[in-house]
C-alpha positions in Angstrom: 115.1 141.0 87.2 115.2 144.3 89.1 117.5 145.0 92.0 114.6 145.7 94.3 113.0 142.3 93.4 116.3 140.5 94.0 116.7 142.3 97.3 113.1 141.3 98.3 113.7 137.7 97.3 117.0 137.5 99.3 115.3 139.1 102.3 112.5 136.4 102.2 115.1 133.7 102.0 116.2 134.6 105.5 113.1 133.0 106.9 113.5 129.4 108.1 112.6 126.8 105.6 112.3 129.2 102.7 114.5 128.4 99.7 115.3 130.4 96.6 112.2 129.2 94.7 109.8 129.7 97.6 111.2 133.2 98.2 110.8 134.1 94.6 107.2 132.9 94.6 106.4 134.9 97.7 108.0 138.0 96.2 106.0 137.6 93.0 102.8 137.0 94.9 103.2 140.0 97.1 104.0 142.3 94.2 101.5 140.9 91.8 98.5 140.0 93.9 98.8 141.6 97.4 100.7 145.0 97.4 98.6 146.1 100.4 99.7 142.9 102.2 103.3 143.6 101.3 103.0 147.2 102.6 101.4 145.9 105.8 104.2 143.3 106.2 106.8 146.0 105.8 105.2 148.2 108.4 104.8 145.3 110.9 108.4 144.2 110.5 109.7 147.8 110.9 107.5 148.3 114.0 108.5 145.0 115.6 112.2 145.6 115.0 111.9 149.1 116.6 109.6 148.2 119.5 110.4 144.7 120.6 113.4 144.1 122.8 114.4 141.6 125.5 112.7 141.6 129.0 115.3 142.6 131.6 114.3 139.7 133.8 113.5 136.7 131.6 115.1 137.6 128.3 111.9 137.0 126.3 110.6 139.4 123.7 108.8 142.4 125.2 107.9 146.0 124.3 108.3 146.8 128.0 111.5 146.8 130.1 110.0 144.0 132.2 107.4 141.8 130.5 103.9 141.3 131.7 104.6 137.8 133.1 107.6 138.9 135.1 105.5 141.8 136.4 102.5 139.7 137.4 102.3 139.5 141.2 100.1 136.3 140.9 103.0 134.3 139.4 105.2 132.2 141.8 108.5 134.0 141.7 110.2 131.1 143.5 109.9 128.9 140.4 111.9 129.5 137.3 111.4 127.6 134.0 114.2 127.7 131.5 113.2 127.3 127.8 115.1 127.7 124.6 112.7 130.1 122.7 109.7 132.3 123.2 107.7 129.7 121.1 108.6 127.1 123.8 107.5 129.6 126.5 104.2 130.1 124.8 103.5 126.4 124.5 104.1 125.9 128.2 101.9 128.9 129.0 99.1 127.3 126.9 99.1 124.2 129.1 97.9 126.4 132.1 100.0 124.2 134.4 102.9 126.5 135.1 102.4 129.4 137.5 106.1 130.3 137.9 108.3 132.6 135.8 110.6 131.9 132.9 114.0 132.5 131.5 114.3 132.3 127.7 117.8 131.3 126.4 117.1 132.4 122.8 118.9 129.3 121.6 120.8 126.2 122.8 124.4 125.1 123.0 125.5 124.0 119.6 129.3 123.9 119.1 129.0 122.9 115.5 127.0 126.1 114.8 129.4 128.2 117.0 126.9 128.7 119.8 128.6 128.5 123.2 127.6 129.4 126.8 128.3 133.1 126.2 125.7 133.2 123.4 122.9 132.0 125.7 122.9 134.7 128.4 123.9 132.1 131.0 125.4 134.7 133.3 122.1 136.6 133.3 120.3 133.2 134.1 122.7 132.4 137.0 122.2 135.9 138.5 118.4 135.5 138.1 118.4 132.0 139.6 120.7 132.9 142.5 118.7 136.0 143.5 117.6 134.5 146.8 114.0 134.3 145.6 114.1 131.4 143.2 113.9 128.0 145.0 113.6 125.7 142.0 114.8 125.9 138.4 112.9 123.6 135.9 114.9 122.9 132.8 112.5 122.7 129.8 114.9 122.6 127.0 114.0 120.4 124.0 114.9 116.7 124.0 117.3 117.0 121.2 121.0 116.3 121.6 121.7 120.1 121.8 118.8 120.6 124.2 120.0 117.8 126.5 123.6 119.1 126.4 122.2 122.6 127.3 120.1 121.2 130.2 123.1 119.3 131.5 125.4 122.3 131.3 122.9 124.6 133.1 122.1 121.9 135.7 125.7 121.5 136.7 126.2 125.3 136.9 123.2 125.8 139.1 123.7 122.8 141.3 127.2 124.1 142.0 125.5 127.2 143.5 123.2 125.0 145.7 120.1 125.5 143.7 117.4 122.8 143.3 117.2 121.9 139.6 114.6 119.6 137.9 114.0 118.5 134.3 110.8 118.0 132.3 109.6 114.4 132.5 109.9 112.3 129.4 106.3 112.8 128.4 107.7 114.9 125.6 109.0 112.6 122.8 112.8 112.3 122.4 113.9 114.4 119.5 110.7 116.5 119.8 110.6 120.3 120.0 108.2 121.9 122.4 106.5 124.2 119.9 105.3 121.2 117.9 104.2 119.0 120.9 100.5 119.0 121.9 99.6 120.9 125.1 98.4 117.8 127.0 101.8 116.1 126.6 103.6 119.2 127.8 101.2 119.6 130.7 101.9 115.9 131.8 105.6 116.4 131.4 105.5 119.6 133.5 103.5 118.0 136.3 105.8 114.9 136.4 109.1 116.7 136.2 112.0 115.2 138.0 115.4 116.2 139.5 118.1 116.8 136.8 
């Protein structure tokens, strides 16, 4: 095989859930049947990598310094929802039940994977939550072992600073990840949240 094809296959393997055979099939498909799609994918990836950064306030992906949600005067700036990923943020937004703002951790505590508190922008979260505007922080991390540990760690940190902290209700199944849960279940969990 050519070096360029090997490089493309290795690049595709970086996607979650894509093994060597799947990556090879994708590479062959793009080059054999959809060269225009391959070029479009290349341009889209380059543009996203160049243009998309983290919001200065909530840490989600944004092309602006402060994302549209954080800039929205209609949002309740006294409520802050902490999620693991932008996909989790999007799922909560789709429920149309949350009118506050967000903080996106871009991960969760996972000592086995070498992910500790410094890797989750927790100092930025504490500064945001203790800004004098936020009155409640809702922890909406996933109900996995790592998500629970992350929620507990953040809860203790914020409570020590006198902040009100709540956790999603157990409407979301244990072991479930928000981006795969239906919007109705997430809506019920958000409405029935409890103190952490």
